[in-house]
C-alpha positions in Angstrom: -1.6 -20.9 -14.1 -2.6 -22.2 -10.6 -2.2 -20.5 -7.3 -2.0 -22.0 -3.9 -4.4 -21.2 -1.0 -1.6 -19.4 0.8 -0.9 -17.1 -2.2 -4.6 -16.3 -2.5 -4.9 -15.6 1.2 -1.9 -13.3 1.1 -3.3 -11.5 -1.9 -6.7 -11.2 -0.2 -5.1 -9.7 2.9 -3.2 -7.2 0.7 -6.3 -6.0 -1.0 -8.4 -5.9 2.1 -5.8 -3.7 3.9 -5.6 -1.4 0.8 -9.3 -0.8 0.6 -9.7 -0.5 4.4 -6.9 2.0 4.6 -8.4 4.2 1.8 -11.6 4.4 3.8 -9.8 5.1 7.1 -7.6 7.8 5.5 -10.4 10.4 5.7 -10.0 10.7 9.4 -7.1 12.8 10.5 -5.4 12.0 13.8 -3.4 14.6 15.8 -0.2 13.7 17.6 0.7 16.5 19.8 0.3 20.0 18.4 2.2 19.7 15.1 1.9 16.2 13.7 -1.3 15.2 11.8 -1.6 11.7 10.3 -4.5 9.8 8.7 -6.1 7.0 10.6 -5.3 4.7 7.6 -1.7 4.6 8.8 -2.7 1.9 11.3 -3.3 -0.6 8.5 -1.8 0.7 5.2 1.8 -0.3 6.0 0.6 -3.9 6.1 0.3 -3.6 2.3 4.0 -3.1 2.1 4.7 -6.0 4.4 2.4 -8.2 2.2 4.2 -6.8 -0.9 7.6 -7.7 0.7 6.4 -11.3 1.4 4.9 -11.7 -2.1 8.1 -10.5 -3.9 10.5 -12.4 -1.5 8.7 -15.7 -1.8 6.8 -15.7 -5.2 8.8 -13.1 -7.1 8.2 -9.8 -8.9 5.9 -11.2 -11.5 3.4 -12.5 -9.0 3.7 -9.4 -6.9 2.9 -7.3 -10.0 -0.2 -9.3 -10.6 -1.5 -8.7 -7.0 -0.6 -5.0 -7.2 -2.8 -4.5 -10.3 -5.5 -6.7 -8.8 -5.5 -4.4 -5.8 -5.7 -1.4 -8.0 -8.7 -2.8 -9.9 -10.5 -3.8 -6.7 -9.9 -0.4 -5.1 -11.3 1.2 -8.3 -14.4 -0.9 -8.2 -14.9 0.1 -4.5 -14.5 3.8 -5.3 -17.0 3.5 -8.2 -19.5 1.7 -6.0 -19.2 4.3 -3.3 -19.7 7.0 -5.9 -22.8 5.4 -7.4 -24.2 4.8 -3.9 -23.6 8.5 -3.1 -25.5 9.9 -6.1 -28.5 7.6 -5.7 -31.4 9.4 -4.2 -31.6 8.7 -0.4 -34.7 7.3 1.1 -36.7 9.7 3.3 -35.7 7.7 6.4 -32.0 8.0 5.6 -30.6 11.1 7.3 -26.9 10.5 7.0 -26.3 11.5 3.3 -23.9 14.3 4.2 -21.9 11.9 6.5 -21.9 9.3 3.7 -20.6 11.9 1.2 -17.9 13.1 3.6 -16.6 9.7 4.4 -17.0 7.8 1.1 -17.3 10.6 -1.4 -13.6 11.3 -2.1 -12.7 14.2 -4.4 -11.1 13.5 -7.8 -7.9 15.3 -6.6 -7.6 13.0 -3.6 -8.4 9.8 -5.6 -5.7 10.8 -8.2 -3.1 11.3 -5.5 -4.1 7.9 -3.9 -4.0 5.9 -7.1 -0.8 7.3 -8.5 1.0 7.0 -5.1 -0.2 3.5 -4.6 1.1 2.2 -7.9 4.4 4.1 -7.7 5.0 3.0 -4.1 4.1 -0.6 -4.5 6.1 -1.1 -7.7 9.2 0.6 -6.3 8.9 -1.6 -3.2 8.7 -4.8 -5.2 11.5 -3.7 -7.7 14.0 -2.7 -5.0 13.4 -5.8 -2.9 13.8 -8.1 -5.9 17.0 -6.4 -7.0 18.4 -6.4 -3.5 17.6 -10.1 -3.1 19.7 -11.0 -6.2 22.5 -8.6 -5.1 22.7 -10.0 -1.6 22.2 -13.6 -2.8 19.2 -14.1 -0.6 21.0 -13.0 2.7 20.0 -10.3 5.1 16.2 -10.3 4.5 15.9 -7.4 7.0 18.0 -5.2 4.7 15.7 -5.8 1.8 12.4 -5.4 3.6 13.5 -2.2 5.4 15.5 -0.8 2.4 12.6 -1.3 -0.1 10.1 0.2 2.4 12.2 3.3 3.0 12.4 3.9 -0.8 8.8 3.0 -1.5 7.2 4.8 1.4 9.2 7.9 0.5 7.9 7.8 -3.1 4.4 7.1 -1.9 4.4 10.0 0.6 6.1 12.5 -1.8 3.4 11.8 -4.4 0.2 11.5 -2.3 0.4 14.4 0.1 1.6 17.2 -2.2 -1.0 16.2 -4.9 -3.8 16.0 -2.3 -2.9 18.9 0.0 -0.9 21.4 -2.0 -2.5 24.8 -1.5 -4.7 23.5 1.3 -2.1 23.3 4.0 0.9 25.7 4.6 4.1 24.4 3.2 5.6 24.1 6.7 2.8 21.9 7.9 2.9 19.9 4.7 6.6 19.3 5.1 6.2 18.1 8.6 3.3 15.8 7.6 5.4 14.3 4.7 8.4 13.6 7.0 6.2 12.2 9.9 4.3 10.0 7.5 7.5 8.6 6.0 9.1 8.0 9.4 6.0 6.4 11.0 5.3 4.1 8.0 9.0 3.0 7.9 9.1 2.4 11.6 6.0 0.2 11.2 8.0 -2.0 8.8 11.0 -2.1 11.2 8.9 -3.2 14.1 7.1 -5.8 12.0 10.4 -7.3 10.8 10.3 -10.4 13.1 6.7 -11.1 11.8 7.9 -10.7 8.2 10.7 -13.2 8.9 8.2 -15.7 10.3 5.8 -15.5 7.4 8.5 -15.6 4.8 10.2 -18.6 6.3 6.8 -20.4 6.7 5.7 -19.8 3.1 9.1 -20.8 1.7 9.0 -24.0 3.6 5.3 -24.8 2.9 5.4 -23.8 -0.7 8.8 -25.1 -1.4 9.7 -22.0 -3.3 12.2 -19.2 -3.1 12.1 -17.0 -6.2 15.1 -15.0 -7.6 14.3 -12.4 -10.2 17.4 -12.7 -12.3 15.8 -12.6 -15.7 12.6 -10.9 -14.9 11.0 -8.2 -17.0 10.4 -5.4 -14.5 8.1 -3.4 -16.7 5.0 -2.7 -14.4 2.7 -3.0 -17.5 4.1 -6.3 -18.8 1.6 -9.1 -19.0 2.4 -12.8 -18.5 
């Protein structure tokens, strides 16, 4: 199996944004007096845009490969951060507590992040692939936005309750879930012209436009 440079570049962007977002997510940003969002929201939605492009151009099978590759790379980064944290610091290193706070994610948070990532990405790719066949390749905007609304909803409903249940009041958690879903979805809508440009560019350069009519949509399928 061979992959073009453009496919590899898109996969690399997907994984870079994923790992970067999971580092940025430790910082909480306040919007007004009631809305709190993680700083990772500035880059995490790019994962879904890349996922849209991968599925639209290369198909669900190739998107599935990149999703699992992203999961493995993120796991490697987490393990490396953990090992770095438990190694004895040098006497001159005075930022151990800061290191632990930024990079030492708790098992509960990591569980929420990993489950939400897999569920959200596979829902996004599945919905887009099915909608592409149903619409016969028309109305790309309906697929990118529709799949993102579904996937971001699943992602948010999994990640935030697992990570924050019992830590935040239910009223605050509810507002956070709704605001996260709306902001991430709005990100996709605003980026729609860019998505169109990238999709059309890749289809033209790669001479490919995949339809998943007989695809095995099992997320764990190999090959």
